[in-house]
C-alpha positions, 0 to 999 in steps of 0.5 A: 451704693457705688457713686457714679463718676459724671463721665459715667453719668454722661453714657447711660444718659446718651445710651438712653437716648439712644435706644429712645432714638432707636424704638421701632415705630411707624411712618410719621411725616416731616415733609409733606407736598404742598400746592405749587405753581411750577413757572413753565419756560424753555429751560425747566426740565424738571419738578421736584416735590417734596416728601419725607417721613420718619420711621423705624425700619424706615419707610417706603414710598409711593405717589398717586396723582388724581386718585391714581397710581404713578408706576415710576418703573414704567412711566419714564416722566416720573422718578423717586428721589428718596420720598420726594417726586421728580417729574422730567419733561413735565408738560401743562395739562399732562402732568398737572393735578392733585398729588399724594404721597404714602410711606409704608413700613412694617407698623403700617401705612400713611398718606400725607396731605394732598397737593394741587400742582399746576404749571404757568406757561403763556402760548403765542398770539395767532399770526393770522392779521387783524381787521381795520378799525374804522372809527369817526372823530369824536365817536369811542372805539373798543380794541380787543386784545383776545388773549393766547392760552395761559396759566398764572397772573397776566399783565397787559399793555398796548404797543402804538405804531411800534414804538419802544414804550408802551402805550399811556392811560389817562382819562381817554384812554383805559386798558382793562386788566381783566380782558387785556382791551383798550378803551378810548373814550373820545377818539382824535385824529392824532389816534390813527395807527396801529396798535398791537396788545402785549401780554406778559405772564408774571410767573413765568417773565415770557411776553408776546405780542399780537398782531396790530390792529389798523384804526382809521380816523374819518374826518369827513364827518364829526360825533356830536356830544354825547352823556357818558356810557359806562363801559368796563365795570365791576361785578354787581356781587364780588365775594373778598376774602380776609387780608386779599386785595381788590381791584375794581375797574370802571372807564366810560365812553363820552363826548366830553370825555367823562370823569370818573368819581368814586363813593360808598352808597351807604354815604360812609366816606372812603378808607383812607387806605383805598387808592384810586387811579383817577386817570386809569378808573381804577379803585384798590382796596387793600388789605380787605377788612369785615369794614370795607364790605358794602356798596361801591358806586362808580360815577361817569359824568359830562356836560352831557349828563351822568350815568352810574354803576355799582357793585357789592363786595362781600366779607368773605370769612375764610380761616385755614384749618389748623389743629387744636387737638392732634392725635398721640401714639397709643400703646394698650394692652389686649382687650382695653378701650381706646378713644382719639379725638381729633380737633380742628378749628377753620372757617367754614367748619370742617368735617372729618373722616377716618384713615386706617393704613391708608384706607378709610375705616370700616367703623362697624363691631367694635369701632366707632366713630362720631365726628373727631372722635374714634372708639375702639372697644376690647382692643385686639392685636387685628387693630394695632396699625396707622390711624390718621384723622382727616379735617376737611372743608371746601378750602382745604384738609389737614392731616393728623397721625398716630400709631396704635401698638397692642402689647401683651406682657406679664406685670412687671414693677422694674420701671415703676416699684412701690415706693421704698419708704413713705413718711406721714403724719399721724391723723394724715392720709396715705396712698401706696401706689400699685401700679406694675407695667402689665397687659392684660392689666393685673389684678392687685393684692395687697399683704401686710405680716403675711396677712391679705388686707381687705377693704375695711373703715380706713383702708380702701383698695381703688381700682386701680391697685392704689391702697389708701389709708385714712386717719393714720396711726402708730399701728399702721407702720411696718412693710406692706407688699403689692402682689400683681397677677394677670394671664402669663404671670404674677410679680410683687413690690413692696414698701415700708410706712414711717408714722411721725407726730404732725407739726402743730403751731401752738404759739401763732403770731397775733395781729397788733398796732405798733407806733413808729419806732417801737420794736416788738416780736412776733412769736411763733413756736410748734410742737412736732415729733422729736425725731423731726427738725422744724424749719422756721421761714417768714414771709413779709406781704408775700416775700420771704424775709432775706435776715442777712439783708433786713436791718430790722428783722431778726429771727429769735429762739431755736429748736421749736421756736422760731421767733420775728423781732422787729426793731425800730418800726418803720411806716413801711413795716405795715403789712401781712407777716406769715411764719411757715414751719417745714419738716420732712412730713408736713408744712404749716403756717400761720399769719397776722396782720401789723398796723404801724400808726404815725403823723400824717404825711403832707397835704398833695397838690396845693393850688391858689386861686380867686385872689383879691385884695383881702382874700385867695381861695386854696384847695388842697388833696390829702396825704396820707393819714398813716392809719391815723385819721386826719382831724383837722387842718392847719392853714399858714402863710408869711409875707416878707414883712412877717416874722416866719409864719402865721396861721390864716382865718378862713372866710369861705362863702361856698355852696353844696357841691356834688348836688345829685338823686335818684333812686329810692322807692316809687314815689319818691324824689331823692336828693343828696349832695356832698355836706360842706365841711366844718371850717367853711361852715362861717358861723353858727346854727350852719343848715341848708335849703333845698329847692326842686320844681318839676321840669318845665315849672316856674314854681320852687318847692323849698325846705330846710334842713337845719343840720350842718351834716345833713347830706341827703333828703327825700320828698314823698309824693304818690302822685310823682310819676316814675322817672320824671325829671326835677331841677334841684339846686341846694343852698346854704345859711347860718346865724348871719344869713343866708349863703349861695346856691348850688348850680341847678341840676337835674334829677329824676324820681325813682323808678319802679322795680324790674317786670322783667326776667332776664332772657336765655340764661345759660351756663357752661362748666368750666371745672369741678368747681367753677361754672360761668353763667350768661344771659341777655341784659333786660333792655331799659324801658326809656333813656333814664332807666338804668339796671344797676346789678343782676343777682345770680341764685344756685342751688344744688339739685333737690335742695330749696331755691330759699336756700340758694347761694347768691352772686350780685354783679353788674354785667351780662355774665358771672363766675361761681366758684366752690361748687362741688364735682359732678354735681348738678345745680340750679341757676337762675338771674334777676335783675335790679334796678334803684328801686328794687329787685325783678322776678327770677328767670326759670332755672336752668340746669347745669352739671359740674365738671368731674374733680381732678384726681386725688391721686398726685403724681407718684414714683418721681425720679430725679437726677440732676447733672450740672445746671440740668434736673432730669424729672420723671415720674408716673403717670396719674390715672384718674378715677372713673368718678374723676377727670381724665388727666390732659397734662402736668404741671411742674412748679419749681423755686429756689428753695423757699424764697426764689421765683416760683417758676411754672411748666406745663407738659404732657408728658411724665417727664421734663428737663429743667434748666437752672442755675447750679450752687443753690437748692430747689423745691419742686412739685408736680400736679396732675392737669384735667379739665376739672383743675389741678390735681393733688400736688405731690408735695415739695421735692427738695433738690440740693445743690450741686457746684459743678460737674466734677462734684463727687455724687450720685442722687439716685431715689431708689435703693442701691439694688434697683440702682445696681440692676439698672446699671447692669441692665444697661451695660448689658445692653451695650455689649448686646 
């Protein structure tokens, strides 16, 4: 094989990328129009709406507005700049509407999302004079603004007597930003004058002024006092979306001038984020959240009385539409079946419709639509084109597009030949793939030594043409040929099967106990095929041992033995040791636990308290026992007058601690405590005095337990009602006399078993082997009743409930694992309290998902260039009883001891960026809803020091590599 230089590899890769970019395909939008508001001012003469699509050949464009085609040749207001729409001299009414871009080439038509285009504007006030307003002093007045026609955000102000500054709002004067009207709660003599309403468009930054409104204040009669009248108030019901800001206006007329206050009708305090302008009567709630919803009340009051207005803010849960599953281009064979599915999330829940080449899809005969799922049976050439799935609700829509290409060709093994050489261990299982490119699908037959292979006990030709051989023996070695045929021709490809003896660990490491300072050997010896060279790796607590950096570890032996010697053992060497042996065809491992025993660690956190003339109270926490239980503690002390440390006597007078109880069966009172340690018993004949009485009783019932190790006492009386409360205390005594009692605690007597089963039991299948179960918890019959656990019983359909497996949990859900794929299981749940188990719920049926494909990714090719690895492999096709492949998981790590990295992709190729100068191991698995598929097995990528290294890594034989080079350079010449 000719070795390619690095520059030659770069040329081939560049050519491959160039060919991929030039692949002919239908139009795909890269930029779509969006909802827009354009400010209209005197200088704006053009509006630009974006639209761009890629395609080969390049697409042509046309536009629609409000469902009607735009003729850019006859309508001078419209023109196209590439795919973008240019509106010349736009009119606020004539050119506002819903626009849609349409892209077309020889492969089909796609339509963009619909974009609502509007124009912000502000017209002038009428020049007509306004009538004089006459009002008495002390009376209220409302001056109307009457804004001119406009669109866009508006801000209202008022000018008094032509002054340069705007009229300031206060407790007496209010300007509504809803209507623009000016409200004066109580007119004063100084209010006489001319008032002008000012309107400003915040988008166009334009401002217009109304004609003045003259106000005359009559002083002949002064208005008397009267109670508040709320003139400006917010709606009775207001829907507010998440994250938006809402402003509530409230203003009252009255004499004296009313004060405005705000509160929530449910009595809860107003959120701290709320902004209140008391002088202008505005309450603002920024960043609206569900907890902000409720009834808000505005209260106006003065010395003559009070009035209130209220309204309800409702949280409107609106979520923008977004895709969670879109469409992918499909290249399909004639007579094949296609299923596309799109899924979008949003609130309200979206509905779906389908388009073909920009037109509504006619669903009849071979085409079937169910919500976001499109099924096309027995595909024909007429089905080619561009398809779009549209998800929409009342707040918008999203578009997903894909191209369907229908192809027809004879069988071709050029891209996916049969693997040239497959090495497998005796007794194992091999899968030889035959996956030629053919349309329609080819029929496959397998040959060996000129003989046609048929299904047998060990040989099976699967539906996809794969040959599977189980329980491999030496007689299975040889050359295997796959022959593929369809209407357009015949082709074949062959490969060789090599059988090796399996690797077995004949002398595994054994679990051992050791003492600090010892040395020992963990053996690991294998038997393997004589032509294979086993490689030994040792792992400690999950991490590979680096013998060059570990002075305590050494691998000894050689050939088929790789024993581990551990010298001068320390406490840190306790843990799990794994011997892993890898050959070209298999990997085996064996594990052992090493326990290292040593003296105990020092006690922790000593505390001195209760200091008297002759005694102190000393407490501490236990330190590590280092796998040897602590038998006793020695307490030592010293003074400035003592010689060294002296052992002290302990004279404790302690009561039992952690007194508690509860549980048991009906008619029982269970009392528990923590026994007093032997060193604190202060004498012989140590025992306990247990005292208890019903809550509310004055008479104690006592019993004596003579055992110093006692920690539990059960009082039985059938007349005790379930969950009755008792007062309990536990004391001590010894040969000297009685000691102190513990503090009095309350304990409940035993309860009854649950009388009902959990309700609303349901389950969902997570994969082929896992199911998640949910149910409604049983409500307690009293405040002290407690369900301590639930038991989930599950058994396969056809078997008995008495044979069910059981999972015990403490919450209201459980994960069932280790299940069979595509199997029906019956599930029942029952509750447990301290008295026992309750009845079972009615059985619930659930079917697990199909298992993942047993076929691993095959035909794996890789190319190493400097610090990049280019991987590609053949798509794994699931069998009928297996889950469909949704993607792939690529797992790679630096040789045997590097950090593992996982990459997921929905393609059959991937590019990895790795440091040069190290070996790498790579595995590929298919991803399905039934779980991870069979691994491809570890692929070793040898290290390459630099781009200038001589050599070529090619997974195919010389002839095929040469053919690929010839084909590539031929394409260059063309």
